[in-house]
DRENDO-1510 file (C-alpha; in Angstrom, 1 decimal, always signed):
<recs>
REC; n; res; u; v; w
REC; 1; MET; +16.8; +48.8; -0.9 .
REC; 2; GLN; +13.2; +49.3; -1.8 .
REC; 3; PRO; +11.6; +46.1; -3.1 .
REC; 4; THR; +10.3; +46.1; -6.7 .
REC; 5; LEU; +6.7; +45.2; -7.5 .
REC; 6; GLN; +7.9; +41.9; -9.1 .
REC; 7; ASN; +9.9; +41.0; -6.0 .
REC; 8; LEU; +6.9; +41.7; -3.8 .
REC; 9; ARG; +4.6; +39.6; -6.1 .
REC; 10; SER; +7.0; +36.8; -6.2 .
REC; 11; GLN; +6.9; +36.4; -2.5 .
REC; 12; CYS; +3.3; +35.2; -2.3 .
REC; 13; VAL; +2.2; +32.7; -4.9 .
REC; 14; ALA; +0.6; +29.3; -4.8 .
REC; 15; ARG; +1.8; +26.3; -2.9 .
REC; 16; SER; +2.1; +23.2; -5.0 .
REC; 17; SER; +1.1; +20.9; -2.2 .
REC; 18; GLN; -1.2; +23.2; -0.2 .
REC; 19; THR; -4.3; +21.3; +0.9 .
REC; 20; LEU; -7.4; +22.8; +2.6 .
REC; 21; GLN; -9.3; +20.7; +5.2 .
REC; 22; PRO; -12.9; +21.9; +4.7 .
REC; 23; ALA; -15.9; +20.8; +6.7 .
REC; 24; GLN; -17.2; +17.5; +5.6 .
REC; 25; THR; -20.2; +18.5; +3.6 .
REC; 26; PRO; -21.5; +17.1; +0.2 .
REC; 27; HIS; -19.8; +20.0; -1.7 .
REC; 28; ALA; -16.7; +20.4; +0.4 .
REC; 29; ARG; -13.5; +18.5; -0.4 .
REC; 30; PRO; -9.8; +19.0; +0.0 .
REC; 31; ILE; -8.3; +20.9; -2.9 .
REC; 32; SER; -4.8; +21.7; -4.1 .
REC; 33; PRO; -4.0; +24.4; -6.6 .
REC; 34; THR; -3.7; +21.7; -9.3 .
REC; 35; ASN; -7.4; +21.3; -9.4 .
REC; 36; ILE; -8.3; +25.0; -9.6 .
REC; 37; PRO; -10.0; +25.5; -13.0 .
REC; 38; LEU; -7.2; +26.9; -15.0 .
REC; 39; ALA; -6.4; +25.1; -18.2 .
REC; 40; ASN; -2.9; +26.6; -18.7 .
REC; 41; THR; -0.5; +28.3; -16.4 .
REC; 42; THR; +2.7; +29.7; -17.8 .
REC; 43; GLN; +4.7; +31.1; -14.8 .
REC; 44; LYS; +7.3; +29.1; -13.0 .
REC; 45; SER; +9.3; +30.4; -10.0 .
REC; 46; THR; +10.9; +29.4; -6.8 .
REC; 47; MET; +10.4; +32.1; -4.2 .
REC; 48; GLN; +12.4; +33.4; -1.3 .
REC; 49; ARG; +10.2; +34.6; +1.6 .
REC; 50; ASP; +11.1; +37.4; +4.0 .
REC; 51; GLY; +9.5; +39.8; +6.4 .
REC; 52; TYR; +5.7; +39.7; +6.8 .
REC; 53; LEU; +5.3; +38.3; +3.3 .
REC; 54; GLN; +7.0; +35.1; +4.5 .
REC; 55; ARG; +3.9; +34.4; +6.6 .
REC; 56; CYS; +1.8; +33.9; +3.5 .
REC; 57; GLN; +3.6; +30.5; +3.3 .
REC; 58; ALA; +3.6; +30.3; -0.5 .
REC; 59; GLU; +5.8; +28.4; -2.9 .
REC; 60; SER; +5.8; +27.7; -6.6 .
REC; 61; SER; +3.1; +25.5; -8.1 .
REC; 62; THR; +3.0; +26.3; -11.8 .
REC; 63; SER; +3.8; +24.4; -14.9 .
REC; 64; GLY; +3.8; +25.2; -18.6 .
REC; 65; SER; +1.5; +22.4; -19.8 .
REC; 66; ASN; -1.4; +23.3; -22.0 .
REC; 67; THR; -3.9; +20.8; -20.6 .
REC; 68; SER; -7.2; +21.0; -18.8 .
REC; 69; ALA; -7.1; +21.1; -15.0 .
REC; 70; PRO; -6.9; +17.5; -13.6 .
REC; 71; ALA; -9.3; +16.0; -11.2 .
REC; 72; ALA; -9.1; +16.9; -7.5 .
REC; 73; THR; -6.2; +15.4; -5.6 .
REC; 74; THR; -5.3; +15.4; -1.9 .
REC; 75; SER; -1.7; +16.1; -1.1 .
REC; 76; SER; +0.0; +14.0; +1.5 .
REC; 77; THR; +2.6; +16.7; +2.2 .
REC; 78; SER; +2.3; +18.3; +5.6 .
REC; 79; THR; +1.9; +22.0; +5.3 .
REC; 80; PRO; +0.7; +24.9; +7.5 .
REC; 81; SER; -3.1; +25.4; +7.2 .
REC; 82; ALA; -4.4; +28.1; +4.9 .
REC; 83; ALA; -7.5; +30.1; +5.7 .
REC; 84; LEU; -8.2; +30.8; +2.1 .
REC; 85; ILE; -7.2; +30.0; -1.5 .
REC; 86; TYR; -7.3; +33.2; -3.6 .
REC; 87; THR; -7.0; +33.2; -7.4 .
REC; 88; SER; -6.9; +36.4; -9.4 .
REC; 89; TYR; -8.4; +36.4; -12.9 .
REC; 90; GLU; -7.1; +40.0; -13.6 .
REC; 91; GLY; -9.2; +43.1; -13.4 .
REC; 92; ASN; -11.7; +43.0; -10.6 .
REC; 93; SER; -12.2; +39.2; -11.1 .
REC; 94; TRP; -11.1; +36.7; -8.5 .
REC; 95; ARG; -12.1; +33.5; -6.8 .
REC; 96; ALA; -11.8; +32.4; -3.2 .
REC; 97; GLU; -12.2; +29.1; -1.5 .
REC; 98; PHE; -12.8; +29.2; +2.3 .
REC; 99; ALA; -11.0; +26.6; +4.2 .
REC; 100; SER; -13.3; +26.0; +7.1 .
REC; 101; THR; -16.6; +25.6; +5.1 .
REC; 102; GLY; -15.1; +24.7; +1.7 .
REC; 103; LEU; -17.3; +27.3; +0.1 .
REC; 104; LYS; -16.2; +28.7; -3.3 .
REC; 105; VAL; -17.1; +32.2; -4.5 .
REC; 106; LEU; -16.5; +33.8; -7.9 .
REC; 107; VAL; -16.3; +37.6; -7.5 .
REC; 108; ASP; -17.1; +40.1; -10.2 .
REC; 109; PRO; -16.2; +37.5; -12.9 .
REC; 110; TRP; -14.6; +38.5; -16.2 .
REC; 111; LEU; -13.8; +35.2; -17.8 .
REC; 112; VAL; -14.6; +35.4; -21.5 .
REC; 113; GLY; -14.0; +38.0; -24.2 .
REC; 114; ASN; -12.7; +41.5; -23.8 .
REC; 115; LEU; -13.7; +44.2; -21.4 .
REC; 116; ALA; -15.8; +47.1; -22.8 .
REC; 117; PHE; -18.3; +49.5; -21.3 .
REC; 118; GLY; -21.6; +49.3; -23.0 .
REC; 119; GLY; -20.1; +47.0; -25.6 .
REC; 120; LEU; -18.1; +49.9; -27.2 .
REC; 121; GLU; -14.7; +48.5; -27.7 .
REC; 122; SER; -13.8; +51.4; -29.9 .
REC; 123; ILE; -14.0; +53.6; -26.8 .
REC; 124; TYR; -12.4; +51.3; -24.3 .
REC; 125; CYS; -11.1; +47.7; -24.8 .
REC; 126; GLY; -9.4; +45.7; -22.0 .
REC; 127; THR; -7.6; +42.5; -22.7 .
REC; 128; LYS; -6.0; +40.1; -20.3 .
REC; 129; ARG; -2.3; +39.3; -20.1 .
REC; 130; ILE; -2.2; +36.0; -18.3 .
REC; 131; ALA; -5.6; +34.7; -17.2 .
REC; 132; ARG; -6.9; +34.8; -20.8 .
REC; 133; PRO; -10.2; +33.2; -21.8 .
REC; 134; GLU; -8.5; +30.3; -23.5 .
REC; 135; THR; -6.6; +29.4; -20.3 .
REC; 136; ILE; -9.8; +29.0; -18.2 .
REC; 137; ASP; -11.9; +25.9; -18.1 .
REC; 138; ILE; -15.1; +27.9; -17.5 .
REC; 139; ASP; -17.3; +24.8; -17.3 .
REC; 140; GLN; -15.2; +23.2; -14.5 .
REC; 141; LEU; -14.9; +26.6; -12.8 .
REC; 142; ALA; -18.7; +27.0; -12.8 .
REC; 143; ALA; -19.2; +23.4; -11.5 .
REC; 144; GLU; -16.9; +24.3; -8.6 .
REC; 145; THR; -18.6; +27.6; -7.7 .
REC; 146; ASP; -21.1; +27.9; -4.9 .
REC; 147; PHE; -22.1; +31.4; -5.6 .
REC; 148; ILE; -21.3; +34.6; -7.5 .
REC; 149; LEU; -20.7; +37.9; -5.8 .
REC; 150; LEU; -21.3; +41.1; -7.8 .
REC; 151; THR; -20.4; +44.4; -6.2 .
REC; 152; MET; -21.7; +46.7; -8.9 .
REC; 153; SER; -23.7; +46.8; -12.2 .
REC; 154; ILE; -21.0; +48.4; -14.4 .
REC; 155; ASP; -19.3; +46.2; -16.9 .
REC; 156; ASP; -16.0; +45.7; -15.2 .
REC; 157; HIS; -17.8; +44.1; -12.3 .
REC; 158; ALA; -21.0; +42.7; -13.9 .
REC; 159; HIS; -19.4; +41.6; -17.1 .
REC; 160; ARG; -22.3; +40.7; -19.3 .
REC; 161; PRO; -20.6; +38.2; -21.7 .
REC; 162; THR; -19.3; +36.2; -18.7 .
REC; 163; LEU; -22.6; +36.3; -16.9 .
REC; 164; GLN; -24.3; +35.1; -20.0 .
REC; 165; ARG; -21.9; +32.2; -20.4 .
REC; 166; LEU; -22.1; +31.0; -16.8 .
REC; 167; PRO; -25.0; +28.6; -15.7 .
REC; 168; LYS; -28.0; +30.6; -14.5 .
REC; 169; SER; -28.5; +28.1; -11.7 .
REC; 170; ILE; -25.5; +29.5; -9.8 .
REC; 171; PRO; -26.8; +31.7; -6.9 .
REC; 172; VAL; -25.9; +35.4; -7.2 .
REC; 173; VAL; -25.4; +37.8; -4.3 .
REC; 174; GLY; -25.2; +41.5; -5.3 .
REC; 175; SER; -25.9; +45.1; -4.8 .
REC; 176; PRO; -29.4; +46.2; -5.9 .
REC; 177; SER; -28.2; +47.3; -9.3 .
REC; 178; ALA; -26.0; +44.2; -9.8 .
REC; 179; ALA; -28.9; +42.0; -8.7 .
REC; 180; ALA; -31.1; +43.6; -11.4 .
REC; 181; VAL; -28.5; +42.7; -14.0 .
REC; 182; ALA; -28.4; +39.1; -12.9 .
REC; 183; ARG; -32.2; +38.8; -12.9 .
REC; 184; ASN; -32.4; +40.3; -16.4 .
REC; 185; LEU; -29.9; +37.7; -17.6 .
REC; 186; GLY; -32.0; +34.9; -16.3 .
REC; 187; TYR; -30.3; +33.9; -13.0 .
REC; 188; THR; -32.9; +32.0; -10.9 .
REC; 189; THR; -31.6; +32.6; -7.4 .
REC; 190; VAL; -30.6; +36.2; -6.7 .
REC; 191; TYR; -30.0; +37.7; -3.3 .
REC; 192; GLU; -30.3; +41.5; -3.4 .
REC; 193; VAL; -28.4; +43.0; -0.4 .
REC; 194; ASP; -28.7; +46.7; +0.4 .
REC; 195; HIS; -26.5; +48.7; +2.7 .
REC; 196; GLY; -26.5; +47.4; +6.2 .
REC; 197; GLN; -28.4; +44.3; +5.3 .
REC; 198; GLU; -27.3; +40.7; +5.8 .
REC; 199; VAL; -28.0; +37.4; +4.1 .
REC; 200; VAL; -27.1; +33.9; +5.2 .
REC; 201; ILE; -26.5; +31.5; +2.3 .
REC; 202; SER; -25.2; +28.0; +1.6 .
REC; 203; ASP; -27.3; +26.2; +4.2 .
REC; 204; GLY; -26.2; +28.6; +6.9 .
REC; 205; LYS; -22.5; +28.3; +6.3 .
REC; 206; LEU; -21.8; +32.0; +5.2 .
REC; 207; LYS; -23.1; +35.4; +6.3 .
REC; 208; ILE; -22.8; +38.3; +3.8 .
REC; 209; ARG; -23.2; +41.9; +5.0 .
REC; 210; ALA; -23.4; +44.9; +2.6 .
REC; 211; THR; -21.6; +48.2; +3.4 .
REC; 212; GLN; -21.8; +51.4; +1.5 .
REC; 213; GLY; -19.3; +51.2; -1.3 .
REC; 214; ALA; -18.2; +53.1; -4.4 .
REC; 215; LEU; -20.0; +56.2; -5.7 .
REC; 216; VAL; -19.8; +55.5; -9.5 .
REC; 217; GLY; -22.2; +58.2; -10.6 .
REC; 218; PRO; -23.1; +61.8; -9.7 .
REC; 219; PRO; -23.1; +62.9; -6.1 .
REC; 220; TRP; -26.7; +62.1; -5.6 .
REC; 221; SER; -26.4; +58.6; -6.9 .
REC; 222; LYS; -26.9; +55.6; -4.7 .
REC; 223; ARG; -23.6; +54.0; -3.7 .
REC; 224; GLU; -22.7; +50.5; -4.8 .
REC; 225; ASN; -21.7; +47.8; -2.2 .
REC; 226; GLY; -18.7; +46.7; -0.3 .
REC; 227; PHE; -19.2; +43.2; +1.2 .
REC; 228; VAL; -18.1; +41.3; +4.4 .
REC; 229; LEU; -18.1; +37.6; +4.0 .
REC; 230; SER; -18.1; +35.7; +7.3 .
REC; 231; GLU; -17.9; +31.9; +7.6 .
REC; 232; ILE; -20.3; +30.6; +10.2 .
REC; 233; SER; -17.9; +28.2; +11.8 .
REC; 234; THR; -15.8; +28.1; +15.0 .
REC; 235; THR; -12.7; +28.1; +12.8 .
REC; 236; GLY; -14.1; +30.4; +10.1 .
REC; 237; ILE; -12.7; +33.7; +8.9 .
REC; 238; SER; -14.1; +37.0; +7.7 .
REC; 239; LEU; -13.2; +38.9; +4.6 .
REC; 240; TYR; -14.0; +42.5; +3.5 .
REC; 241; TYR; -14.0; +43.5; -0.2 .
REC; 242; GLU; -14.7; +46.8; -1.9 .
REC; 243; PRO; -13.0; +47.1; -5.3 .
REC; 244; HIS; -12.6; +50.9; -5.4 .
REC; 245; ALA; -11.4; +51.5; -1.9 .
REC; 246; ASP; -14.3; +53.9; -1.8 .
REC; 247; TYR; -16.5; +53.6; +1.3 .
REC; 248; VAL; -18.5; +55.5; +3.9 .
REC; 249; ALA; -16.5; +55.3; +7.2 .
REC; 250; SER; -19.6; +55.0; +9.4 .
REC; 251; SER; -20.8; +52.0; +7.4 .
REC; 252; VAL; -17.5; +50.2; +7.6 .
REC; 253; ALA; -17.1; +51.0; +11.3 .
REC; 254; GLU; -20.2; +49.0; +12.1 .
REC; 255; VAL; -18.4; +45.9; +10.8 .
REC; 256; GLY; -15.7; +45.6; +13.5 .
REC; 257; SER; -12.6; +43.7; +12.7 .
REC; 258; VAL; -12.1; +41.2; +9.9 .
REC; 259; ASP; -9.3; +38.7; +9.1 .
REC; 260; ILE; -8.6; +39.6; +5.4 .
REC; 261; VAL; -9.1; +42.7; +3.3 .
REC; 262; VAL; -9.1; +42.7; -0.5 .
REC; 263; SER; -8.5; +46.2; -1.7 .
REC; 264; PRO; -6.8; +48.0; -4.6 .
REC; 265; PRO; -3.4; +49.5; -3.7 .
REC; 266; SER; -3.6; +52.3; -6.3 .
REC; 267; THR; -5.6; +55.4; -7.1 .
REC; 268; GLN; -7.0; +55.6; -10.6 .
REC; 269; SER; -8.4; +58.9; -11.9 .
REC; 270; LEU; -10.3; +60.0; -14.9 .
REC; 271; LEU; -9.5; +63.6; -15.8 .
REC; 272; GLY; -8.6; +64.2; -12.2 .
REC; 273; TYR; -11.7; +62.6; -10.7 .
REC; 274; GLN; -10.8; +59.7; -8.5 .
REC; 275; LEU; -12.5; +56.5; -9.4 .
REC; 276; VAL; -10.4; +54.1; -7.3 .
REC; 277; LYS; -8.9; +55.5; -4.1 .
REC; 278; GLY; -6.5; +52.9; -2.8 .
REC; 279; ALA; -3.4; +55.1; -2.5 .
REC; 280; THR; -5.2; +57.6; -0.3 .
REC; 281; ASP; -8.0; +55.8; +1.5 .
REC; 282; ASN; -6.6; +52.3; +2.4 .
REC; 283; VAL; -4.9; +53.4; +5.6 .
REC; 284; PRO; -8.1; +54.7; +7.4 .
REC; 285; LEU; -10.0; +51.6; +6.0 .
REC; 286; LEU; -7.4; +49.2; +7.5 .
REC; 287; LYS; -7.3; +51.1; +10.8 .
REC; 288; MET; -11.1; +50.4; +11.1 .
REC; 289; LEU; -11.0; +46.8; +10.0 .
REC; 290; ARG; -7.8; +45.7; +11.7 .
REC; 291; PRO; -7.1; +42.8; +9.4 .
REC; 292; LYS; -4.3; +40.2; +9.7 .
REC; 293; VAL; -3.8; +40.1; +5.9 .
REC; 294; VAL; -4.3; +42.5; +2.9 .
REC; 295; VAL; -4.6; +41.0; -0.5 .
REC; 296; PRO; -4.0; +43.8; -3.1 .
REC; 297; LEU; -6.6; +43.8; -5.8 .
REC; 298; MET; -4.4; +44.4; -8.9 .
REC; 299; ASN; -7.4; +45.7; -10.9 .
REC; 300; ALA; -5.4; +47.8; -13.4 .
REC; 301; GLU; -3.0; +45.1; -14.4 .
REC; 302; PHE; -4.3; +44.2; -17.9 .
REC; 303; ASP; -3.9; +45.8; -21.3 .
REC; 304; ALA; -6.3; +48.4; -22.5 .
REC; 305; THR; -6.7; +50.6; -25.6 .
REC; 306; GLY; -9.1; +53.4; -26.7 .
REC; 307; PRO; -9.6; +57.1; -26.0 .
REC; 308; LEU; -11.2; +56.5; -22.6 .
REC; 309; HIS; -8.2; +54.5; -21.5 .
REC; 310; ALA; -5.9; +57.4; -22.6 .
REC; 311; LEU; -7.7; +59.7; -20.1 .
REC; 312; LEU; -7.0; +57.4; -17.1 .
REC; 313; SER; -4.1; +57.9; -14.8 .
REC; 314; GLU; -2.8; +55.8; -11.9 .
REC; 315; THR; -0.7; +56.5; -8.8 .
REC; 316; GLY; +0.4; +54.5; -5.8 .
REC; 317; GLY; +0.8; +50.7; -5.8 .
REC; 318; VAL; +1.9; +47.9; -3.7 .
REC; 319; GLU; +5.2; +49.5; -2.8 .
REC; 320; LEU; +3.3; +52.5; -1.4 .
REC; 321; LEU; +1.0; +50.2; +0.5 .
REC; 322; GLU; +3.9; +48.4; +2.1 .
REC; 323; ARG; +5.4; +51.7; +3.2 .
REC; 324; GLN; +2.1; +52.9; +4.6 .
REC; 325; LEU; +1.7; +49.7; +6.7 .
REC; 326; LYS; +5.2; +50.0; +8.1 .
REC; 327; GLU; +4.8; +53.7; +8.9 .
REC; 328; THR; +1.4; +53.2; +10.7 .
REC; 329; PRO; +1.9; +51.7; +14.2 .
REC; 330; GLU; -1.5; +50.1; +14.3 .
REC; 331; LEU; -0.8; +48.4; +10.9 .
REC; 332; LYS; +2.8; +47.4; +11.1 .
REC; 333; ASN; +2.0; +43.7; +11.7 .
REC; 334; VAL; -0.5; +43.4; +8.8 .
REC; 335; LYS; +0.8; +41.0; +6.1 .
REC; 336; ILE; +0.6; +41.6; +2.4 .
REC; 337; CYS; -0.2; +38.6; +0.2 .
REC; 338; LEU; +0.3; +39.6; -3.4 .
REC; 339; PRO; -1.3; +37.4; -6.0 .
REC; 340; VAL; +0.0; +36.4; -9.4 .
REC; 341; ALA; -2.8; +36.4; -12.0 .
REC; 342; GLY; -4.0; +32.9; -12.8 .
REC; 343; THR; -2.1; +31.3; -9.9 .
REC; 344; PRO; -3.9; +30.0; -6.8 .
REC; 345; MET; -2.5; +31.6; -3.7 .
REC; 346; ALA; -2.7; +30.1; -0.2 .
REC; 347; VAL; -3.4; +32.8; +2.4 .
REC; 348; GLU; -2.7; +32.1; +6.0 .
REC; 349; ILE; -3.7; +34.4; +8.9 .
</recs>
């Protein structure tokens, strides 16, 4: 029987007692999902794990209380180690905490207000279903963020209301166009990383490399960025992220292998023009990067209205990705870790 999207999603959610053991630095401390900056979580479930999804080692950790996230606690429960804690905030917005270094990154954040392009909500207006602004303690989240990563300058990646709300002292790493947005908004430390360039940040703990990413304009436009984040540690991991599954193969091939890939499982088209290419282009991407884990970027799972939204169509999805992995010999051992919005997810490799 073919698994449903809900069944797949339910297989890999946060562990209530999962504890990271980061390096002992002034900013690194053990965390559990209880101290991720979410003020309210509404989902509660006990999960059965099978197949490769079992290896995400995830269990229920949610509650229905409407209180601010408590202070950090260290669990005494013995659990398998996680390489990463991943939290989806819906759309392209997510957060990752790396286990080895303890570094915390906020990616393409959309944390306040609605999503509109150029502020024109009458043309397109996106609203969240679960990780809504009132559920997020943005001040605590900002205090627990080491840097912001921006892949593009367009509004669903460089969300101006969110970037205006966050402290301008948080370092930003971005594509040239995204870096310009951050500078214009007053961010004081901005790393502009162009294709093929690398930057080492956070006192030498993380290396970030830019690859050629999405083409979001006419054919002669400069492509935006994909990014490879690599912990500089003997036990560190590497992660590749490009939110449109749009890339230049020769640029990605230079990366070599990574441990985790975050990529959309669907293809989204505007009047037949592919904006997001997950359904068609993930397999060759994964063949090049040879990850142990894929985290699907569920970037279309929020509510939207307006005439622009009516022109969008979507094909593919997580079920298709699962079949593609099983049918591709080189990828049959790749795990899928499917996040639930607003719920921290422990990812093991």
